gemmi code that builds the backbone of each chain (N, CA, C; Angstrom):
import gemmi

chains = {
    "A": [
        ("UNK", (86.796, 84.843, 90.117), (86.225, 85.954, 90.849), (87.356, 86.802, 91.436)),
        ("UNK", (87.258, 88.105, 91.208), (88.274, 88.998, 91.731), (88.167, 89.061, 93.249)),
        ("UNK", (89.299, 88.879, 93.918), (89.332, 88.913, 95.363), (89.956, 90.219, 95.793)),
        ("UNK", (89.454, 90.764, 96.876), (89.975, 92.024, 97.388), (90.546, 91.833, 98.773)),
        ("UNK", (91.543, 92.642, 99.099), (92.165, 92.625, 100.417), (92.214, 94.041, 100.946)),
        ("UNK", (91.686, 94.201, 102.153), (91.658, 95.514, 102.801), (92.151, 95.360, 104.235)),
        ("UNK", (92.583, 96.478, 104.837), (92.903, 96.397, 106.272), (91.638, 96.103, 107.069)),
        ("UNK", (91.759, 95.341, 108.120), (90.601, 94.970, 108.929), (90.021, 96.186, 109.640)),
        ("UNK", (90.893, 97.062, 110.117), (90.402, 98.216, 110.869), (91.345, 99.397, 110.733)),
        ("UNK", (90.786, 100.582, 110.958), (91.553, 101.822, 110.966), (90.916, 102.772, 111.955)),
        ("UNK", (91.750, 103.546, 112.616), (91.268, 104.597, 113.505), (91.698, 105.949, 112.950)),
        ("UNK", (90.875, 106.940, 113.158), (91.217, 108.288, 112.741), (90.572, 109.264, 113.714)),
        ("UNK", (90.949, 110.536, 113.587), (90.354, 111.563, 114.414), (89.499, 112.476, 113.541)),
        ("UNK", (88.550, 113.076, 114.169), (87.673, 113.998, 113.458), (88.492, 115.056, 112.725)),
        ("UNK", (88.070, 115.373, 111.521), (88.723, 116.422, 110.750), (89.884, 115.950, 109.896)),
        ("UNK", (90.335, 114.724, 110.125), (91.449, 114.208, 109.338), (90.954, 113.615, 108.022)),
        ("UNK", (91.879, 113.502, 107.094), (91.612, 112.775, 105.854), (91.964, 111.310, 106.076)),
        ("UNK", (91.088, 110.430, 105.616), (91.314, 109.002, 105.771), (91.467, 108.364, 104.397)),
        ("UNK", (92.476, 107.539, 104.266), (92.707, 106.801, 103.026), (92.662, 105.311, 103.316)),
        ("UNK", (91.787, 104.608, 102.654), (91.667, 103.162, 102.811), (92.065, 102.524, 101.486)),
        ("UNK", (93.064, 101.659, 101.538), (93.568, 101.027, 100.325), (93.043, 99.606, 100.196)),
        ("UNK", (92.752, 99.236, 98.981), (92.247, 97.896, 98.676), (93.118, 97.289, 97.575)),
        ("UNK", (93.508, 96.050, 97.765), (94.280, 95.332, 96.746), (93.361, 94.399, 95.975)),
        ("UNK", (93.512, 94.402, 94.664), (92.720, 93.503, 93.811), (93.601, 93.100, 92.640)),
        ("UNK", (94.543, 92.218, 92.921), (95.578, 91.868, 91.954), (95.047, 91.195, 90.694)),
        ("UNK", (93.934, 90.466, 90.808), (93.455, 89.741, 89.633), (92.223, 90.408, 89.011)),
        ("UNK", (92.189, 91.716, 89.081), (91.073, 92.458, 88.481), (91.058, 92.225, 86.971)),
        ("UNK", (89.856, 92.041, 86.436), (89.712, 91.778, 85.005), (89.503, 93.078, 84.230)),
        ("UNK", (89.700, 92.987, 82.932), (89.621, 94.169, 82.080), (88.280, 94.891, 82.204)),
        ("UNK", (87.200, 94.140, 82.322), (85.869, 94.742, 82.367), (85.405, 95.124, 83.769)),
        ("UNK", (86.233, 94.864, 84.750), (85.824, 95.116, 86.135), (85.914, 96.585, 86.511)),
        ("UNK", (84.941, 97.024, 87.273), (84.967, 98.321, 87.923), (85.263, 98.118, 89.412)),
        ("UNK", (85.686, 99.174, 90.051), (85.970, 99.135, 91.481), (84.914, 99.978, 92.184)),
        ("UNK", (84.246, 99.374, 93.135), (83.142, 100.037, 93.812), (83.341, 99.959, 95.317)),
        ("UNK", (83.030, 101.029, 95.988), (83.118, 101.068, 97.443), (81.736, 101.291, 98.039)),
        ("UNK", (81.478, 100.538, 99.113), (80.236, 100.669, 99.855), (80.548, 100.970, 101.312)),
        ("UNK", (79.584, 101.600, 101.959), (79.669, 101.936, 103.378), (78.521, 101.248, 104.085)),
        ("UNK", (78.799, 100.658, 105.245), (77.726, 100.014, 105.998), (77.771, 100.438, 107.453)),
        ("UNK", (76.651, 100.999, 107.908), (76.471, 101.324, 109.318), (75.795, 100.142, 109.999)),
        ("UNK", (75.957, 100.022, 111.310), (75.254, 98.955, 112.030), (73.750, 99.006, 111.788)),
        ("UNK", (73.167, 97.851, 111.635), (71.718, 97.701, 111.439), (71.220, 98.330, 110.145)),
        ("UNK", (72.112, 98.499, 109.185), (71.697, 98.994, 107.872), (72.362, 98.158, 106.784)),
        ("UNK", (71.775, 98.194, 105.589), (72.419, 97.564, 104.452), (73.540, 98.434, 103.913)),
        ("UNK", (74.437, 97.857, 103.138), (75.514, 98.659, 102.536), (74.953, 99.753, 101.639)),
        ("UNK", (75.691, 100.853, 101.578), (75.280, 101.989, 100.751), (76.405, 102.347, 99.811)),
        ("UNK", (76.082, 102.538, 98.553), (77.067, 102.890, 97.526), (77.741, 104.222, 97.860)),
        ("UNK", (79.072, 104.242, 97.750), (79.815, 105.484, 97.947), (80.329, 106.020, 96.619)),
        ("UNK", (81.093, 105.187, 95.895), (81.780, 105.661, 94.706), (82.210, 104.483, 93.863)),
        ("UNK", (82.345, 104.742, 92.577), (82.813, 103.723, 91.656), (83.761, 104.340, 90.648)),
        ("UNK", (84.756, 103.550, 90.237), (85.693, 104.034, 89.232), (86.262, 102.902, 88.414)),
        ("UNK", (86.858, 103.278, 87.306), (87.522, 102.287, 86.444), (89.030, 102.521, 86.405)),
        ("UNK", (89.420, 103.773, 86.256), (90.838, 104.109, 86.272), (91.004, 105.566, 86.679)),
        ("UNK", (92.215, 105.937, 86.967), (92.643, 107.278, 87.393), (91.901, 107.722, 88.646)),
        ("UNK", (91.228, 108.853, 88.579), (90.624, 109.418, 89.784), (89.170, 109.763, 89.536)),
        ("UNK", (88.360, 109.452, 90.534), (86.950, 109.811, 90.505), (86.642, 110.547, 91.801)),
        ("UNK", (85.862, 111.584, 91.708), (85.486, 112.351, 92.902), (83.997, 112.635, 92.864)),
        ("UNK", (83.358, 112.471, 94.014), (81.969, 112.915, 94.150), (81.855, 113.734, 95.425)),
        ("UNK", (80.651, 113.967, 95.860), (80.448, 114.891, 96.980), (80.897, 114.315, 98.320)),
        ("UNK", (81.149, 113.017, 98.389), (81.508, 112.425, 99.676), (82.908, 111.830, 99.710)),
        ("UNK", (83.486, 111.472, 98.568), (84.763, 110.762, 98.567), (85.473, 110.913, 97.246)),
        ("UNK", (86.737, 110.497, 97.262), (87.520, 110.369, 96.038), (88.047, 108.954, 95.953)),
        ("UNK", (88.232, 108.503, 94.748), (88.746, 107.164, 94.506), (89.940, 107.294, 93.577)),
        ("UNK", (91.085, 106.793, 94.031), (92.305, 106.858, 93.253), (92.654, 105.444, 92.777)),
        ("UNK", (92.882, 105.323, 91.477), (93.188, 104.024, 90.883), (94.438, 104.174, 90.042)),
        ("UNK", (95.511, 103.457, 90.367), (96.744, 103.558, 89.579), (96.575, 102.906, 88.223)),
        ("UNK", (97.555, 103.128, 87.369), (97.456, 102.650, 85.986), (97.298, 101.133, 85.894)),
        ("UNK", (97.931, 100.387, 86.780), (97.835, 98.932, 86.686), (96.528, 98.387, 87.279)),
        ("UNK", (95.781, 99.230, 87.955), (94.459, 98.918, 88.529), (94.491, 97.768, 89.524)),
        ("UNK", (95.633, 97.412, 90.025), (95.714, 96.302, 90.971), (95.416, 96.723, 92.402)),
        ("UNK", (95.192, 97.999, 92.588), (94.808, 98.484, 93.899), (93.970, 99.739, 93.700)),
        ("UNK", (93.354, 100.180, 94.768), (92.610, 101.442, 94.730), (92.603, 102.020, 96.137)),
        ("UNK", (92.418, 103.322, 96.214), (92.397, 103.995, 97.512), (91.171, 104.877, 97.612)),
        ("UNK", (90.377, 104.601, 98.622), (89.227, 105.441, 98.937), (89.694, 106.542, 99.864)),
        ("UNK", (89.415, 107.777, 99.511), (89.832, 108.907, 100.327), (88.602, 109.639, 100.851)),
        ("UNK", (88.513, 109.748, 102.168), (87.417, 110.464, 102.816), (87.982, 111.746, 103.418)),
        ("UNK", (87.580, 112.901, 102.919), (88.150, 114.154, 103.424), (87.499, 114.566, 104.741)),
        ("UNK", (88.280, 115.009, 105.673), (87.762, 115.606, 106.906), (86.636, 114.767, 107.527)),
        ("UNK", (86.983, 113.592, 108.007), (85.971, 112.681, 108.531), (85.358, 113.229, 109.821)),
        ("UNK", (84.130, 112.775, 110.067), (83.436, 113.113, 111.304), (83.056, 111.818, 112.013)),
        ("UNK", (82.530, 111.948, 113.219), (82.147, 110.759, 113.988), (81.146, 109.903, 113.216)),
        ("UNK", (80.310, 110.538, 112.432), (79.279, 109.814, 111.691), (79.841, 108.991, 110.528)),
        ("UNK", (81.115, 109.128, 110.264), (81.741, 108.304, 109.213), (82.214, 106.963, 109.758)),
        ("UNK", (82.064, 106.750, 111.058), (82.391, 105.453, 111.636), (81.482, 104.389, 111.039)),
        ("UNK", (82.089, 103.427, 110.353), (81.320, 102.426, 109.611), (82.293, 101.387, 109.069)),
        ("UNK", (81.737, 100.363, 108.440), (82.549, 99.395, 107.703), (82.537, 99.789, 106.235)),
        ("UNK", (83.700, 99.771, 105.619), (83.835, 100.149, 104.213), (84.288, 98.925, 103.418)),
        ("UNK", (83.532, 98.618, 102.376), (83.818, 97.456, 101.540), (84.279, 97.892, 100.160)),
        ("UNK", (85.286, 97.225, 99.671), (85.786, 97.404, 98.313), (85.374, 96.182, 97.509)),
        ("UNK", (84.736, 96.384, 96.363), (84.332, 95.281, 95.504), (84.806, 95.531, 94.085)),
        ("UNK", (85.102, 94.461, 93.375), (85.408, 94.577, 91.957), (84.484, 93.659, 91.176)),
        ("UNK", (84.052, 94.124, 90.026), (83.178, 93.334, 89.179), (82.728, 94.160, 87.997)),
        ("UNK", (82.167, 93.466, 87.004), (81.706, 94.231, 85.854), (80.307, 94.771, 86.134)),
        ("UNK", (79.768, 95.492, 85.182), (78.486, 96.164, 85.396), (77.364, 95.559, 84.571)),
        ("UNK", (77.578, 94.336, 84.116), (76.510, 93.692, 83.370), (75.422, 93.216, 84.316)),
        ("UNK", (74.231, 93.067, 83.785), (73.105, 92.630, 84.591), (73.381, 91.251, 85.173)),
        ("UNK", (73.070, 91.088, 86.443), (73.305, 89.818, 87.095), (74.711, 89.645, 87.614)),
        ("UNK", (75.524, 90.688, 87.498), (76.918, 90.545, 87.907), (77.074, 90.444, 89.414)),
        ("UNK", (75.969, 90.592, 90.152), (76.054, 90.436, 91.608), (76.630, 89.081, 91.965)),
        ("UNK", (76.415, 88.086, 91.107), (76.936, 86.754, 91.401), (78.454, 86.761, 91.411)),
        ("UNK", (79.034, 87.737, 90.745), (80.491, 87.814, 90.709), (81.037, 88.702, 91.815)),
        ("UNK", (80.176, 89.498, 92.411), (80.659, 90.435, 93.410), (80.908, 89.717, 94.721)),
        ("UNK", (82.067, 89.879, 95.242), (82.406, 89.252, 96.513), (82.699, 90.332, 97.534)),
        ("UNK", (81.888, 90.336, 98.565), (82.160, 91.241, 99.673), (83.287, 90.649, 100.501)),
        ("UNK", (84.415, 91.364, 100.578), (85.496, 90.917, 101.425), (85.196, 91.229, 102.872)),
        ("UNK", (86.215, 91.227, 103.664), (86.038, 91.427, 105.098), (85.690, 92.861, 105.452)),
        ("UNK", (86.015, 93.789, 104.553), (85.732, 95.186, 104.834), (86.715, 95.797, 105.820)),
        ("UNK", (86.676, 97.098, 105.917), (87.524, 97.847, 106.852), (86.637, 98.590, 107.838)),
        ("UNK", (86.796, 98.284, 109.103), (86.063, 99.010, 110.144), (86.812, 100.311, 110.431)),
        ("UNK", (86.209, 101.418, 110.030), (86.777, 102.733, 110.314), (86.131, 103.283, 111.572)),
        ("UNK", (86.951, 103.642, 112.525), (86.465, 104.266, 113.754), (87.028, 105.673, 113.818)),
        ("UNK", (86.140, 106.642, 113.858), (86.549, 108.036, 113.970), (86.420, 108.459, 115.419)),
        ("UNK", (87.494, 108.941, 115.953), (87.553, 109.325, 117.360), (87.445, 110.835, 117.512)),
        ("UNK", (86.875, 111.293, 118.630), (86.730, 112.741, 118.822), (88.065, 113.406, 119.134)),
    ],
    "B": [
        ("UNK", (68.004, 106.203, 92.517), (68.135, 104.785, 92.790), (66.885, 104.265, 93.485)),
        ("UNK", (66.681, 102.937, 93.433), (65.494, 102.329, 94.001), (65.461, 102.464, 95.522)),
        ("UNK", (64.255, 102.374, 96.060), (64.071, 102.365, 97.517), (63.493, 101.004, 97.887)),
        ("UNK", (64.070, 100.361, 98.875), (63.662, 99.020, 99.287), (63.088, 99.056, 100.690)),
        ("UNK", (61.959, 98.404, 100.854), (61.359, 98.228, 102.166), (61.427, 96.751, 102.520)),
        ("UNK", (62.020, 96.438, 103.633), (62.218, 95.042, 104.022), (61.528, 94.812, 105.367)),
        ("UNK", (60.791, 93.703, 105.446), (60.093, 93.364, 106.681), (60.255, 91.904, 107.028)),
        ("UNK", (60.257, 91.492, 108.284), (60.351, 92.378, 109.443), (61.774, 92.895, 109.600)),
        ("UNK", (61.954, 93.883, 110.433), (63.303, 94.401, 110.658), (64.085, 93.480, 111.581)),
        ("UNK", (63.360, 92.787, 112.447), (64.003, 91.822, 113.328), (62.971, 90.842, 113.840)),
        ("UNK", (63.430, 89.670, 114.239), (62.530, 88.685, 114.820), (63.341, 87.682, 115.635)),
        ("UNK", (62.690, 87.155, 116.623), (63.255, 86.078, 117.430), (62.364, 84.865, 117.234)),
        ("UNK", (62.940, 83.773, 116.781), (62.144, 82.612, 116.404), (62.630, 81.366, 117.128)),
        ("UNK", (61.711, 80.440, 117.295), (62.041, 79.156, 117.899), (62.671, 78.242, 116.856)),
        ("UNK", (63.605, 77.439, 117.289), (64.199, 76.480, 116.361), (63.147, 75.537, 115.813)),
        ("UNK", (63.323, 75.155, 114.566), (62.368, 74.273, 113.918), (61.259, 74.986, 113.183)),
        ("UNK", (61.098, 76.264, 113.436), (60.044, 77.022, 112.752), (60.614, 77.693, 111.499)),
        ("UNK", (59.770, 78.398, 110.777), (60.177, 79.091, 109.549), (59.813, 80.566, 109.642)),
        ("UNK", (60.565, 81.379, 108.961), (60.298, 82.822, 108.909), (60.355, 83.275, 107.460)),
        ("UNK", (59.380, 84.055, 107.057), (59.370, 84.610, 105.707), (59.678, 86.093, 105.772)),
        ("UNK", (60.664, 86.494, 105.004), (61.110, 87.883, 104.943), (60.622, 88.487, 103.628)),
        ("UNK", (60.078, 89.690, 103.712), (59.534, 90.336, 102.536), (60.410, 91.499, 102.102)),
        ("UNK", (60.480, 91.678, 100.807), (61.253, 92.771, 100.229), (60.424, 93.438, 99.143)),
        ("UNK", (60.128, 94.717, 99.342), (59.306, 95.493, 98.413), (60.152, 96.620, 97.819)),
        ("UNK", (60.137, 96.728, 96.505), (60.917, 97.766, 95.822), (59.955, 98.777, 95.217)),
        ("UNK", (60.372, 100.032, 95.181), (59.455, 101.083, 94.697), (59.476, 101.234, 93.185)),
        ("UNK", (60.185, 100.369, 92.497), (60.200, 100.383, 91.039), (60.385, 98.956, 90.540)),
        ("UNK", (60.059, 98.756, 89.278), (60.187, 97.415, 88.725), (61.655, 97.083, 88.461)),
        ("UNK", (62.052, 95.919, 88.893), (63.435, 95.480, 88.705), (63.439, 94.054, 88.187)),
        ("UNK", (64.390, 93.765, 87.345), (64.465, 92.416, 86.778), (64.971, 91.417, 87.801)),
        ("UNK", (66.057, 91.746, 88.442), (66.677, 90.814, 89.380), (66.640, 91.353, 90.799)),
        ("UNK", (66.420, 90.463, 91.728), (66.558, 90.790, 93.145), (67.504, 89.763, 93.752)),
        ("UNK", (68.240, 90.202, 94.742), (69.273, 89.352, 95.324), (69.055, 89.247, 96.821)),
        ("UNK", (69.336, 88.075, 97.360), (69.250, 87.870, 98.804), (70.622, 87.527, 99.363)),
        ("UNK", (70.971, 88.230, 100.460), (72.263, 88.049, 101.103), (72.065, 87.624, 102.555)),
        ("UNK", (73.095, 87.011, 103.089), (73.150, 86.718, 104.515), (74.408, 87.366, 105.076)),
        ("UNK", (74.267, 87.960, 106.248), (75.415, 88.543, 106.930), (75.433, 88.014, 108.350)),
        ("UNK", (76.317, 87.090, 108.615), (76.418, 86.515, 109.954), (77.070, 87.519, 110.890)),
        ("UNK", (76.836, 87.390, 112.167), (77.324, 88.393, 113.137), (78.796, 88.712, 112.956)),
        ("UNK", (79.101, 89.989, 112.756), (80.473, 90.440, 112.621), (81.156, 90.038, 111.337)),
        ("UNK", (80.385, 89.502, 110.401), (80.979, 89.015, 109.156), (80.536, 89.866, 107.968)),
        ("UNK", (81.070, 89.506, 106.817), (80.720, 90.201, 105.590), (79.459, 89.589, 104.985)),
        ("UNK", (79.077, 90.087, 103.833), (77.856, 89.622, 103.174), (78.163, 88.442, 102.253)),
        ("UNK", (77.252, 87.486, 102.240), (77.345, 86.334, 101.353), (76.065, 86.235, 100.536)),
        ("UNK", (76.212, 86.115, 99.230), (75.047, 86.010, 98.357), (74.404, 84.640, 98.518)),
        ("UNK", (73.093, 84.638, 98.784), (72.337, 83.391, 98.909), (71.809, 82.970, 97.543)),
        ("UNK", (71.092, 83.881, 96.892), (70.435, 83.524, 95.637), (70.045, 84.771, 94.860)),
        ("UNK", (69.803, 84.550, 93.588), (69.302, 85.578, 92.685), (67.888, 85.209, 92.280)),
        ("UNK", (66.969, 86.161, 92.382), (65.562, 85.893, 92.090), (65.112, 86.699, 90.884)),
        ("UNK", (64.733, 85.989, 89.834), (64.159, 86.617, 88.646), (62.658, 86.377, 88.635)),
        ("UNK", (61.918, 87.365, 88.186), (60.477, 87.203, 88.101), (60.133, 86.183, 87.030)),
        ("UNK", (59.313, 85.205, 87.389), (58.852, 84.224, 86.418), (59.752, 83.028, 86.236)),
        ("UNK", (60.792, 82.910, 87.046), (61.654, 81.742, 86.931), (62.153, 81.333, 88.306)),
        ("UNK", (62.713, 80.145, 88.371), (63.250, 79.665, 89.635), (64.466, 80.497, 90.046)),
        ("UNK", (64.613, 80.673, 91.325), (65.776, 81.398, 91.822), (67.042, 80.587, 91.578)),
        ("UNK", (68.144, 81.282, 91.446), (69.448, 80.647, 91.269), (70.206, 80.745, 92.581)),
        ("UNK", (70.567, 79.602, 93.133), (71.205, 79.569, 94.442), (72.713, 79.432, 94.310)),
        ("UNK", (73.402, 80.074, 95.228), (74.856, 79.985, 95.277), (75.261, 78.716, 96.034)),
        ("UNK", (76.520, 78.380, 95.860), (77.036, 77.181, 96.515), (76.840, 77.263, 98.028)),
        ("UNK", (76.318, 76.201, 98.588), (76.101, 76.160, 100.027), (74.701, 76.528, 100.456)),
        ("UNK", (73.887, 76.946, 99.520), (72.502, 77.327, 99.815), (71.566, 76.518, 98.923)),
        ("UNK", (70.500, 75.984, 99.524), (69.575, 75.140, 98.773), (68.148, 75.637, 98.914)),
        ("UNK", (67.354, 75.302, 97.904), (65.986, 75.791, 97.843), (65.134, 75.287, 98.995)),
        ("UNK", (65.373, 74.065, 99.459), (64.568, 73.527, 100.550), (64.754, 74.320, 101.829)),
        ("UNK", (65.922, 74.841, 102.029), (66.224, 75.600, 103.229), (65.840, 77.080, 103.075)),
        ("UNK", (66.030, 77.615, 101.887), (65.780, 79.038, 101.629), (64.879, 79.225, 100.398)),
        ("UNK", (63.637, 78.768, 100.464), (62.750, 78.982, 99.311), (62.502, 80.464, 99.080)),
        ("UNK", (62.461, 80.825, 97.810), (62.302, 82.227, 97.410), (61.113, 82.334, 96.470)),
        ("UNK", (60.336, 83.360, 96.647), (59.265, 83.658, 95.695), (59.537, 84.995, 95.038)),
        ("UNK", (59.075, 85.130, 93.813), (59.239, 86.388, 93.071), (57.997, 86.537, 92.201)),
        ("UNK", (56.875, 86.913, 92.819), (55.602, 86.940, 92.094), (55.473, 88.071, 91.085)),
        ("UNK", (56.212, 89.158, 91.267), (56.142, 90.269, 90.316), (57.462, 91.026, 90.327)),
        ("UNK", (57.512, 92.116, 89.587), (58.778, 92.830, 89.403), (59.129, 93.776, 90.545)),
        ("UNK", (58.297, 93.842, 91.577), (58.598, 94.752, 92.687), (58.660, 94.044, 94.034)),
        ("UNK", (58.516, 92.735, 94.057), (58.377, 92.058, 95.345), (59.059, 90.697, 95.329)),
        ("UNK", (59.618, 90.317, 96.483), (60.204, 88.999, 96.640), (60.145, 88.612, 98.105)),
        ("UNK", (60.113, 87.320, 98.361), (60.214, 86.828, 99.727), (61.287, 85.763, 99.812)),
        ("UNK", (61.917, 85.720, 100.970), (62.876, 84.674, 101.308), (62.363, 84.005, 102.573)),
        ("UNK", (62.249, 82.699, 102.557), (61.860, 81.958, 103.744), (63.067, 81.214, 104.290)),
        ("UNK", (63.277, 81.337, 105.568), (64.304, 80.549, 106.246), (63.563, 79.410, 106.931)),
        ("UNK", (63.778, 78.188, 106.478), (62.974, 77.055, 106.912), (63.678, 76.228, 107.977)),
        ("UNK", (62.856, 75.594, 108.813), (63.387, 74.668, 109.824), (64.623, 75.258, 110.489)),
        ("UNK", (64.417, 76.399, 111.114), (65.548, 77.180, 111.605), (66.282, 76.525, 112.758)),
        ("UNK", (67.573, 76.786, 112.790), (68.439, 76.391, 113.899), (69.203, 77.623, 114.345)),
        ("UNK", (69.838, 77.582, 115.503), (70.599, 78.764, 115.966), (71.653, 79.228, 114.964)),
        ("UNK", (72.143, 78.321, 114.139), (73.158, 78.701, 113.135), (72.592, 79.618, 112.058)),
        ("UNK", (71.294, 79.701, 111.967), (70.659, 80.592, 110.991), (70.535, 82.018, 111.511)),
        ("UNK", (70.923, 82.241, 112.731), (70.881, 83.594, 113.288), (71.831, 84.487, 112.494)),
        ("UNK", (71.274, 85.438, 111.819), (72.042, 86.302, 110.906), (71.190, 87.511, 110.561)),
        ("UNK", (71.793, 88.389, 109.781), (71.035, 89.453, 109.143), (70.828, 89.041, 107.691)),
        ("UNK", (69.601, 89.136, 107.235), (69.272, 88.792, 105.850), (68.891, 90.079, 105.124)),
        ("UNK", (69.499, 90.285, 103.969), (69.280, 91.522, 103.226), (68.874, 91.210, 101.792)),
        ("UNK", (68.000, 92.025, 101.270), (67.699, 91.939, 99.848), (68.353, 93.123, 99.140)),
        ("UNK", (68.545, 92.963, 97.862), (69.252, 93.976, 97.091), (68.763, 93.964, 95.659)),
        ("UNK", (68.875, 95.103, 95.009), (68.571, 95.190, 93.587), (69.735, 95.874, 92.892)),
        ("UNK", (69.889, 95.534, 91.627), (71.012, 96.114, 90.893), (70.600, 97.463, 90.314)),
        ("UNK", (71.590, 98.284, 89.988), (71.279, 99.598, 89.422), (70.671, 99.450, 88.042)),
        ("UNK", (69.846, 100.416, 87.674), (69.223, 100.353, 86.353), (69.140, 101.740, 85.759)),
        ("UNK", (69.633, 101.879, 84.579), (69.494, 103.100, 83.805), (70.210, 104.302, 84.392)),
        ("UNK", (70.451, 105.280, 83.593), (70.978, 106.554, 84.044), (72.321, 106.457, 84.739)),
        ("UNK", (72.570, 107.342, 85.666), (73.831, 107.348, 86.397), (73.952, 106.107, 87.270)),
        ("UNK", (75.157, 105.705, 87.501), (75.388, 104.470, 88.271), (75.418, 104.803, 89.758)),
        ("UNK", (74.534, 104.207, 90.516), (74.499, 104.429, 91.955), (74.694, 103.150, 92.731)),
        ("UNK", (75.212, 102.132, 92.078), (75.506, 100.906, 92.783), (74.266, 100.108, 93.132)),
        ("UNK", (74.496, 98.973, 93.734), (73.398, 98.134, 94.192), (72.736, 98.805, 95.405)),
        ("UNK", (71.426, 98.671, 95.466), (70.672, 99.199, 96.597), (70.303, 98.043, 97.506)),
        ("UNK", (70.499, 98.232, 98.801), (70.211, 97.187, 99.774), (69.080, 97.622, 100.702)),
        ("UNK", (68.306, 96.633, 101.106), (67.356, 96.890, 102.168), (68.092, 97.043, 103.489)),
        ("UNK", (67.366, 97.432, 104.512), (67.999, 97.656, 105.815), (68.239, 96.361, 106.563)),
        ("UNK", (67.721, 95.260, 106.027), (68.020, 93.967, 106.624), (67.004, 93.493, 107.634)),
        ("UNK", (66.990, 92.176, 107.821), (66.170, 91.517, 108.839), (67.110, 90.798, 109.781)),
        ("UNK", (67.101, 91.231, 111.026), (67.973, 90.602, 112.014), (67.220, 89.428, 112.644)),
        ("UNK", (67.668, 88.231, 112.364), (67.007, 87.020, 112.835), (67.812, 86.379, 113.949)),
        ("UNK", (67.137, 86.102, 115.038), (67.741, 85.361, 116.141), (66.927, 84.098, 116.350)),
        ("UNK", (67.594, 82.956, 116.324), (66.923, 81.673, 116.518), (67.324, 81.123, 117.892)),
        ("UNK", (66.304, 80.833, 118.680), (66.581, 80.350, 120.045), (66.079, 78.923, 120.232)),
    ],
}
model = gemmi.Model(1)
for chain_id, residues in chains.items():
    chain = gemmi.Chain(chain_id)
    for i, (resn, *xyz) in enumerate(residues, 1):
        res = gemmi.Residue()
        res.name, res.seqid = resn, gemmi.SeqId(i, " ")
        for name, pos in zip(("N", "CA", "C"), xyz):
            atom = gemmi.Atom()
            atom.name, atom.element = name, gemmi.Element(name[0])
            atom.pos, atom.b_iso = gemmi.Position(*pos), 0.0
            res.add_atom(atom)
        chain.add_residue(res)
    model.add_chain(chain)
structure = gemmi.Structure()
structure.add_model(model)
structure.setup_entities()
C-alpha cells in the first residue's frame, strides 16, 4: 500500500497562494494521486486528481514531478473558508480500490485574516 | 457525482447498547464503504459492502462488532454493537466514482457517535 507523508499543519493568510506537498515514494505505476478536503462535521470532498505533470481545475492545481514520488496541491488566493484538513491519497482507479486507499494524517490548513 | 444521505447525524448512546447507522445513495452503486474517524484522527476503512454478498472487513474489524447490511444497490446500514466509550467516533459511508468524469469517492456527512 502506498504511504503518504504530509505536513501536519500549515498557516496562511487570506489572499495568499498555499502549496501543500505530499511525499509518496512507493507510488505504483497504476496509481493516481488524489486530494480531498475535509471540513469539521463533514465527510471528505474530492478536490483534484492527477497522474503526472500538472492538472488544474476551478479550485486548485496539482503539480506532479516526473518521478511521481511527490505532489504539490496549490490553492490560489485562499480565503478563511479554505480552513480545513487536506488529505493526499494514492491508489489506482479500479473498482474496489478503496481497500488500497490509505488516508494519512492530513494537513490542517488554517487561513488567518 | 452521487449524493449520500446518512442518518443519524449524531447520537449519544449508553455503553452496552447498539446503534444502527443508515446510508442512502441517490443512485445505484455496486460498492459502499464504511469508515471510522476517531477524534482528531484520519479515516480508517472498516469494511466494503457489496449488494448480495457478505461485507469484507479490514484488519481489526469484525462482523460481530460491526454487522453490515446491504439489501439493495442504494442503501446500507452499519451497526455498532455492544458499544463502549472507545467506539466514540465519526462513522462515514462512501461510494466510489462511477462513469464519466472522475470526481473521486463521495462521502456522507458522517454520524458522530458518543458512548457514555
